[in-house]
KEBATI-591100 format. One record per residue: residue in three letters; x, y, z of N, C-alpha, C in turn. Coordinates in pm, whole numbers, plus 50000, padded with zeros to 5 digits. Atoms other than C-alpha are relative to their C-alpha. Layout:
# residues N
ALAXYZXYZXYZ
...
This chain:
# residues 423
MET500714987449891205646958054992500575015449950
SER499394985050041205886995954897500555007050099
MET499224992049913208087020855033499065008450110
ILE501034991049911206357038755325501185011250041
SER499264987349962207667075155406500144998250170
ARG500105001849848208787082955746499025007250060
ARG500904994749939206047107355817498454990850008
SER500875011450001203407075755717500444989050084
PHE499635006749915205527056155932499745003650140
VAL500064994249890205237078356227498355001750031
ARG501565000849964201227082856195499624986650028
ALA500395008749952201067047756187500454991550129
SER499705005849809202967040456514499115009450078
VAL500874992649924200947067756668498584991350004
ALA501455010450036197727045656580500324988150096
ALA499645010349913199817018556728500415001150138
GLY499424998349873200647032257035501275000550037
LEU498864998949964204087038957028500315014050034
THR499434988949971204707075457031499035010050114
GLY500394991449884204107100757327500664996250118
PHE499215002649903206167105657640499184994650124
VAL500545005649894205417086757941501195000050110
GLY499504999149873207187098858223500634992150096
ALA499535007949936209747077858423499385001750165
THR500694995949874208167073158792501354996050106
PRO499055000449915211147081159038499734988450109
VAL499955008249864212047053159315501055001850073
PHE499034994949913213667068259587500114994950151
GLY499915002249863214967062659925499835011950058
ALA500464988549929213847083560228501285012250014
ALA498854987450035217467105360218500025007449869
GLN499854991650110216687114159855498815006249981
THR501134994849993213267127559912499435010050069
GLY500874990149935211087155960005498854996150045
SER501395007849973207787154760175499004996749871
SER500685000150097206417160959838500284984949928
GLY499805008150110208047130959686500885001549892
LEU499274995850133210117147459431501505001450046
ASN498864997949974213727146259403500395012250042
VAL499054988749960216117168959592501065000749962
GLY498664996550085218937182259393500014989449883
ARG499685007750138220367164559079499774986350047
PRO499645010349970220277127859081501314993949968
GLY498725004049989223577106659132499924985149966
VAL499485017150012225127073359113499214994050096
GLY500885007749928222847048159248498615003450004
ASN501334993850003219867068959169499014986849898
ARG500435008250083217047044559049498355003549965
THR501184993950069213907050058832499154986149936
ALA500755011950052211007024858754500144998949834
ALA499735003950150210787009558397499075011649922
GLU500654994450096209917031358129499754995049867
ARG500435006750111209127008857861498434997349961
LYS500935000250033206427004957668499944987349861
ARG499895011050118205306975457382498885005149903
TYR500894993650152203726979857030500244990849896
LYS499755008850121203056958456752500555009149890
ASP499564993750151205096970956441498915000949921
PRO500954993750082202646987156215500004992149889
PHE499915005750117204036968755911500584983849989
THR499665013649988205296933356025499204994750113
GLY500865004849887203076927856313500914994350124
VAL499015004949929206186917656528499765011950151
GLU500034991249838205966931656939501395006049978
VAL498774991349962208726956956991499645007250147
THR499594993849859209666968857329500975012450002
GLN499174989849965210797003457385500355001050163
LEU499755001549848212867002457680500555012550083
THR499434989949916213947035957735498805013849952
ASP501174991550041211357069157735500455010250058
TYR499664990649948213207099857825500215013349914
LYS499844990950119213237134557688501625006849998
GLY498194993750008217197133357629500424985849913
HIS499775012050080218727109257386500874986350102
SER499445007649940219647075157494500414988249889
HIS499745011550073221527044057313501014989650059
HIS498935013049944223427010157364501155001849927
PHE498384999250052226977004157296499845000249824
TYR499795002550169228257005556920499874979549999
PHE500695012650017227336970856761501014992150008
THR499075010249921230746955356840500134996850106
ASN499634997749875230686960657170498984993950094
PRO501455004949911228126938757397500155009450151
GLY500644990049864226486959557701499404993850115
TRP500755009449920225056928457860501004998050135
TYR499134999449883226186921658237498824991050096
ASP500625005949927224856901558531499024985649949
GLY500615011450046224456869958335499025002149881
GLY500754993750090222876887058053498665005450006
ARG501004997649936220076895258272499765019649989
SER500274987349999220886934658271500805006949864
LEU499194993050101222046958857995500135014450006
LEU499654987950036224116991057980499495007649918
PHE500554990050115223017020857796500745012050054
SER499624983849994224307058157774498465008249985
SER501004989250040221637085657834500285012650047
ASP499654985849954221557124057859498815001150084
ARG501154997849911219717131758168500135009150080
ASP499734990249931219457161058365501285011249934
ASN499104994550084221627178258106501634998650022
ARG498675003549993224507154858130499864985049940
THR499795011750056225577122157949500794989750123
ASN499585009549899226137093058200499614984949958
LEU500315015650042226007053458195499074996350093
PHE500685006649925223267035958311499784982949982
GLY500445012750019222087000358375498734995250016
MET501405002750023218626983258311499494983950038
ASP500635012749977217186953058462499044996049909
LEU500815002450089215776936158178498474993949993
ALA501265006149953213056918058372499055006950055
SER501074987149933211746946158563499945016749906
GLY499804983050051212896978258341500425006750079
GLU499454987649871214076992458674501195003449912
ILE498584992750068217017015858555500805007850115
GLU498734994049924220147024858783500755008749935
GLN499034992050062222207055458725501484991750056
LEU498595008049984225917040158725501135012850001
THR499314986950012227967073958665499645012550032
ASP500374986649996227797110458757501135008849947
LEU498774991750085230147128658504500095010749942
GLU500414985150056230967162958417500195001249845
PRO499825000350146230657171158047501635002049960
VAL498725001550066233557169557811499715008049853
PRO500134992450126234187195357538500224991149868
LEU499565006550098234757185657182501745002549997
PRO500585011150089236617167856999499744988850081
ARG500315012249959236277140557225498685000950041
LYS501625002549976233067145457384499634986950076
LEU500285016249919231577120757647498624995749948
HIS501295012550064229697091857495500464988150060
PHE499715011249968229517056257569500064987649886
PHE500005010650140229767040957192501044991350020
SER498715011150007233377027957250500124991750121
ALA500115008149897232387014557602500144985449986
CYS500205014550021233216976557674500124996350134
THR500085006149852232636951957929500834987249987
ASN499145013549990235046922958046499274989949987
PRO500605013150022234126888257935499984990950131
THR499625010949901235206871158255499375006250146
ARG500834991249872233776897558532499065012449969
ASP500954986949996230986923258583500905013250005
GLU499294985749972233096954458520499945005149823
VAL500204990050131232786982858218501035009349972
TYR498554989950009235697005458070499315007249910
PHE500674991650076234777035457922500925016250022
TRP499074986250019236587071157852499425011150085
HIS500344985049924235957104158060500665011649974
ASP499234995150081237787128157825501084992550000
LEU499015009250056241167113057831500584989750124
SER499965011549901240807091558153499484988649987
LEU500685014850063240307053158060499494996250158
MET500885004049882237677044558362499484986350007
ALA500945018149966236687007058503499275001950106
LEU501045003149892233577002858701499444988250028
ASP500695014049967232676970258878498715004150010
LEU501494998549992229326963958814499374992650129
GLU500225007449902228966944259134499975008950112
THR499764991149883230586968859401499725012549951
ARG500594985750041229477000159183501335009650016
LYS498754988749987233307014159234500585004249871
THR499434995950137235047032658968501465001450065
ARG498564995850002238887035258922500465005249860
CYS499574995550111241007050558680501164990449953
LEU499305006950044242877026358453501565006049951
HIS498474992250084245387051658243499285015349978
GLN500424989450033245447086358201501005004649888
LEU499414993550108246407100257846500435013450020
PRO499584987749997248357131757812499185006049910
LYS500784992150099246867160357617500404999049849
GLY499314999450149247087160757223499394989149956
TRP500355016950071245367125557167498364999049988
CYS501505005949984241767114857078500004988149993
VAL500355014849976240467080257146499144991649933
SER500765008150092238997052756909499244989450100
MET500395010949941237247022356999500624994950102
THR499745006649890237807003557342499584983749995
ASN500545013649992237866965557373500764990150080
CYS499605008249891238506940057629500314983449921
SER499905010150074240456908757543499254986450047
ALA500655013849961238896872257547500324993950163
ASP499685007449860240696863157891499745015050109
GLY500234987049902239546896658054501425007650044
ARG498774993149931243446906158122500275013549956
HIS499544989850050243876932857894499205008949926
VAL501114992150062241796965257737501035004049905
TYR499574995850143242786975957391499235012049973
PHE500584985150041242217013457239500955004249896
GLY499344993150067243257031456994500235014849988
ILE499644985849949244947066456998500195007649848
TRP499334990750086245417094856753500245014450016
GLU499234986849967247097126556727498755009049984
ASP501204992749991244067154656812500355010649890
GLN499784986450078243987177256519498915009149990
SER500844988249975241317201956634500415010650019
ASP499394984150019243617231156658499994999949864
LYS499504996250130243877227856282498355001649944
PHE501144998450038240277225256177498674991050082
ALA501325005849918236547217856339500134982449969
VAL500635016549964235767179656462499214998750067
ASP501205003949923232827166356549499494988549957
LEU500165011550063232807130156454498684994649973
HIS501295008549950229677120356626498645008449945
ARG501204992450074227517147156462500325003449864
GLY499844995450129227777148456093501494996949965
TYR498595003550038231367133056066500605012249960
VAL498944988150020232837169456099501344996850014
GLY498525003649993236497167256012500494986949974
MET499525014050052236467131055890500894999149873
LYS499055000250157238107137055540501275007550050
GLU498684996049969240487159455685500934995550107
THR499495010649891241427136955991500764991849902
PHE499555011850070242137111055716501085006849919
ALA499314992950054243937135055489501315001550087
ALA498424992549946246467147555784500684982750044
ASN499105008550008247697111255832500594998750137
PRO499304996649875248087114856220500684986850078
LEU499165010949959250437095156424498854991150107
SER500785006549963248047067156563500474988850076
ARG499625010849928248467039156834499244993450037
ILE500695011149964247287006656959500574999150126
LEU499615001549857247397004457348499164988950050
GLN500515010949905247256976057580500115001150140
VAL499854998949870246356981857908499464988850093
ASP500665010149911246456957658210498545006050073
SER501514998149930242536956158330500274999650159
GLU499855001449849243956953258681500935015750031
GLY499044986949935246066985458660501344999450008
ASP498605002649973249396971558618500985001849895
GLY499134995450132250806985058316499475004649880
ILE500564995050152250486998057951501194999849904
GLN499134999850100252376992857631499115000049858
THR500524999150138252087002257265500294988249922
VAL499655012950085251326971957049499865002049844
HIS499924995650144251076989756726500055017349972
GLU500074983850015251877025856584500215003549869
GLU499704993650127251907042756241499365011749962
ARG500854990150045251007070556061498964999049909
ARG501545002250067247357062855955499035001650098
TRP501344996349880244207072256150499714988150000
ILE500395014849941243567037956312498655003650097
GLY501055001249904240167031456440499294984750022
HIS500745014749945237617003656565500704987350016
VAL499305011849940240006982356758498804986750070
ASN500795014849977238046948056783500894988550049
THR499235011549960239306920857002498754987149976
SER500985014950036238146880756918499595000150151
PRO500635005649892235766868757161500584987450047
THR499565011549988237756837757186501394997249997
GLU498625001650007241416842157094500535015050097
ARG499704987849926243006863957354500915010849949
ASN499044993650072245766877257121499455008849879
LEU500664994150130243686886656839499455009749985
LEU500784989550048242396918156733499855004849867
THR499794994450126241446936356428499845014950015
PHE500494983149993241546976556358499775001049848
CYS500044994050151241106997956031500685011350001
HIS499704988050019242537026755879498725007049951
GLU501344990649964239767051455948500075008249859
GLY500284988250097238337076355671498884993049901
PRO501255003450137235867074455362500824987949954
TRP499535017950012235967035055285500435003849832
ASN499675000650142236617043654894501345011649968
LEU498674994750011239717064954991500924993050078
VAL498965005249949241637045455226500604991249946
ASP499035010950083244517022955139499594987850014
HIS500385016749986243086991255301499105004150118
ARG500755002449899240406987855553500354992450126
ILE500285007449892240256958355768501534995150017
TRP498455007749956243636946255932500014992550124
GLY499565009049869244796918956180501115004450059
LEU498634998149902247406924356463499834988650128
ASP499845009349919248426898756679500835008950134
ALA499554989249894249126915457023501294993950053
ASP498405006049919251946890357138501275002249935
THR498924998850037254016895856876500115014549892
GLY500284985650036252826929156732500004996449805
ARG500095003250157252566912756354498325006549951
VAL501274992850073249956932656126499744993549893
TRP500275007350148248286918655797498845006949946
LYS501124999150098245746927455553498984990450036
ILE501485009049991242136911655606499215005849865
ARG500644996850114240196909255265500515013449921
PRO499524987450089242056931255014498995004349922
THR500974996050052239996952254817500955004949819
GLU499314997650136240596961854423499075007049933
GLY500784991850085239006988754204499055005550060
ARG501294997049915235336997254314499594996150116
GLU500365006549851235316972554596500195006750131
VAL499564995649879234826986454944499544991450109
VAL500705007049908234386970255266500005006650129
GLY499904991749830233766979455661498914994550081
HIS500845000849871231816979555949500404983750033
GLU499445013249992233906945756003499504996150182
TYR500285004249842233036926756350500314983050027
TRP499655013949971233906893056499498834989750032
TYR501095007249993231556863056474500294991950153
ALA500295005349840230966842856818501064989149997
ASP499115012649966233626814856744501325009750007
GLY498774993049986236336843956730500955000849918
VAL498955000750132238206833356410499365005749893
ARG500394995950113235986846556147499395012450004
ILE500844982349997234746882556068499165002449870
GLY501364996450105231766897055899500265011149985
TYR500154984349999231516928255736498904999149880
HIS500964996950114229616945555418500815009949921
GLY499344986450064230256969955174499554997249835
ARG500464998350133230096970654765501094992449921
ASP499305007350091231396945454501500645006249906
ALA499184991450103233586955154178498645006049878
GLU500784992650089230406964654016499405012850057
GLY500314988049932229486988454293498444991950076
THR501435005349937226536963854414500154997250119
PRO499425000849861226246960954795499814983250002
MET499795015749991227036926654911500764999350198
ILE499515005149875227706906255259500954989250014
GLY499135008850021230586888155338500924996750147
ARG499445006549900232776866755591501164996849975
ILE499075003150023236156855255613501025001050132
ARG499325001049862238726841655861501015008950008
PHE499044993050004241316860256014501025000749936
ASP499015003250084243776845655837499954997249851
GLY500124996850137242566855355503499204987249909
THR500505011450034240956820355443498534998949992
ASP501525002949972237226804155423499105014649991
SER501084989050016235986838555260498724996449920
HIS501265002650044232386840255132499305011849967
GLU500614988250011230516869654968498554995949916
THR501215003150065227066871554851499475016449956
SER500584989150047225976902154632498675002349956
PHE501365000450023222556915254574499355017550002
PRO500394985350013220396948654495499385003150140
GLY500634998149855219296966554830501005005250061
ARG499354993549904220656978755136500234991750114
THR499395004249885222876968055407500025005350137
GLY499594995349919223656992455646500884993750119
HIS499085008049936225556981155976499494985250040
THR500555018449978225276941356011500724995350102
PHE499955005049909225746918356285499554988149994
SER500515013350000225666881756336500814992250099
LYS499135004849905226836855256560500884989949912
ASP499235008650092227636831956268499675006449870
GLU500744997950105226646829855895498894995649986
LYS501275004650024223216815755937499095011250017
LEU501424991649962221086845856044501025017250014
ILE499624985149996222456885355984498885008750023
VAL500974987750004220806914056100500715012549993
GLY499194987050074221186948655955498905011150023
ASP500664985750002219916985555955499715008349890
GLY500324994350132219846994855614498735007949944
GLY501114992950030217197018655507499255004050119
ASP500585001749874214537020655791499214989050054
VAL500185014449928214256985555906501184994450045
ILE498975010249944215746961456117499864987849905
ARG500285010350103216386934055855500854987550028
LEU499405013449973217426897555839500264994249859
TRP499395009950112219546874755598499984985750042
GLN499565011149938219286840955625500544989949894
TYR499135007050069221736818055485499544987149966
ASP500395012850026220806783955284500964991649993
GLY499015007450046223896768955286501125002149875
LYS499334997950112225146781954955500155019749969
GLN500284985350000223916821054970498985006950068
TYR501284991249922221716847555144498995001749910
ALA501404996750061218156850555064499535014750033
LYS500024988349986216896884655021499455004250123
PRO500624998149880216116902955322498895003050045
ARG501355000749939213366901955551499675012350088
ALA500314988449910211796930655744499484998150135
LEU500445000249892211856926156111498925006950077
CYS501104988049981210376958956199500695011649973
ARG499544985050044210696996356136500625003950110
HIS499504993349899213357014456311499965014449971
GLY500234983450038212717048656139500575010750026
SER498994990349970215717065756253500285008649923
SER499354989450093217177095956091501434996549964
MET498405002450029220807085456136500605013149997
HIS499414985950009221707122456166500985001550092
ILE499034999249938223747118856450500274983550068
GLN499485013649994225707087956556499044994150158
GLN501415006949919222867081556868499094996649921
ALA501265003350071220497079456629500434987649901
HIS499925013350065222317047756444499514988050081
PRO500425013849951220267018256503501134989750043
HIS498935012449941223256994456536499664988150071
PRO500445010749933221536963556554501014988650103
ARG499245012249937222876934256802499344989550042
ILE500605010349970222106901656867500084998650150
SER499475005249829221866888557251500474989550022
PRO499015011349983224006868057397499174986450017
ASP500645016350031221146839657412499425000049861
GLY500505002850125220256846257056498705002249985
LYS501364997850023216746853857127499415013349958
TYR500764989050042216086890057063501315010449939
ILE498904991650044218086920556916499475015550056
VAL499974985649935218826956557079500275010149859
PHE499414989350110218706988056856499505013450051
SER500574984149954218417026856879499305003849921
SER501024992350077216157048456717499505014350051
ASP500564986849957215087085256713498474999449939
LEU501324998450038211717074256586498955008550082
ALA500834996649946209837088656858500285014350073
GLY499304983549985211937123756865501114998350076
TYR498704998349964214577117757085500614983050033
CYS499405012850021217017086457049499824990950134
ASN500265014349856215867052057285500444989149948
VAL499475015650019216777018157304498824993049990
TYR500725008050046214756992257149500344984450035
LYS499785016750002214236952657200499034995249913
VAL501215004750077212536932756942500634984749992
ALA500125013250014212186893556931500704993749890
LEU499515005550141214206872456669498824990349952
VAL500945012650030211156853056523500214994649854
ASP499735008250097210936830456202500275010049887
PRO499964993150128212176850455891499034996749910
ASP500815003350121210136832255681498425004849984
GLY501304993849987206856848055810500055012749994
LEU499614987150007208226880255764500035006849885
PRO499864996450126207746905555470501265001949946
LEU498974994150068210396911755214500285014450028
ALA499734985550021212466944755268499565007749925
ASP500824992850089211136973155110500935004349870
ASP499325000350133213816974754838500394988449908
ASN499935013250080213306941854724498464999749903
């Protein structure tokens, strides 16, 4: 298959009926509407709008794709390590910029109806209000997110919000994740460096190299999800990021030394929250780099991607204790990768959502499921594909239609799909 330019893709997508804004139809109660049926004032928590979704066949693979959101502002799902489903997988959380604010919304996946779940004031840099690092509780319908320096808990049944913890000034926050038993919320913090140099990590990684070089004091904190206490489980003078909890083992986490992959001393680390013990996972040598680590569904194996000693892209997996390691190198692009196990991996390298199948010994060349065509200029525009809890579809984000939106595409048999462009 020949490489298709972004311009050609957009033209083909127009022909397929993808682009073109279709405004949301508001769903209002009597107290929220005027005689004209229009909104009175700015919408808030509990405001509901009808489905914005539209379906189209991908111009290059023929697979049906559903654009779930369609608003003149950026929308995105959670970071690919953080599942955003609730209500038994029937609803999906997403972030959206509406009415000149960034807030959390929930979507009923059957009807497409959207409900606004927060009404938050904007937050200035370097923290900036976003929901990439938000996470859900695996034992009850509750979501945790940051509003400036406040860690908030939102009950998705009662819609009540409470503050779990308030950080003092002088800190920035990294990824947030909940333990497998739902009892604790973990997150990383590091010393705010924005008084020394410009920091805008979500738009162009501004200040990333400088923060890495500063070796800021960093901590991993454990907060009781009921609000009954907080403790530091790890601390060091390295920039810590990507705190990820095992989905099955309540005490196991991974974290990373953040920074350019080719410069960090070591990327993937394990942490036992009960004992505080930390250890290296998948040591690298020479030109090797690894990253974008995530837990398999079994909660003991970790997936990642990177480059081998020859600089060739590769996909790998390893147990948290350093055993059962397997890597496959091949020409091509990986991007962010995610999977439930080793059998099928999804990635967003290049401009396609791609699938790798495992034959028991190695991975076949990637197949293109659909084109995301995203610019990836800002974090909201990173596709970050994630497989649904039932394993039947993938959600991803893309700014293909101009603004970032959330998309859904069914997982079909890879054997019937074309090879990704770079093969």
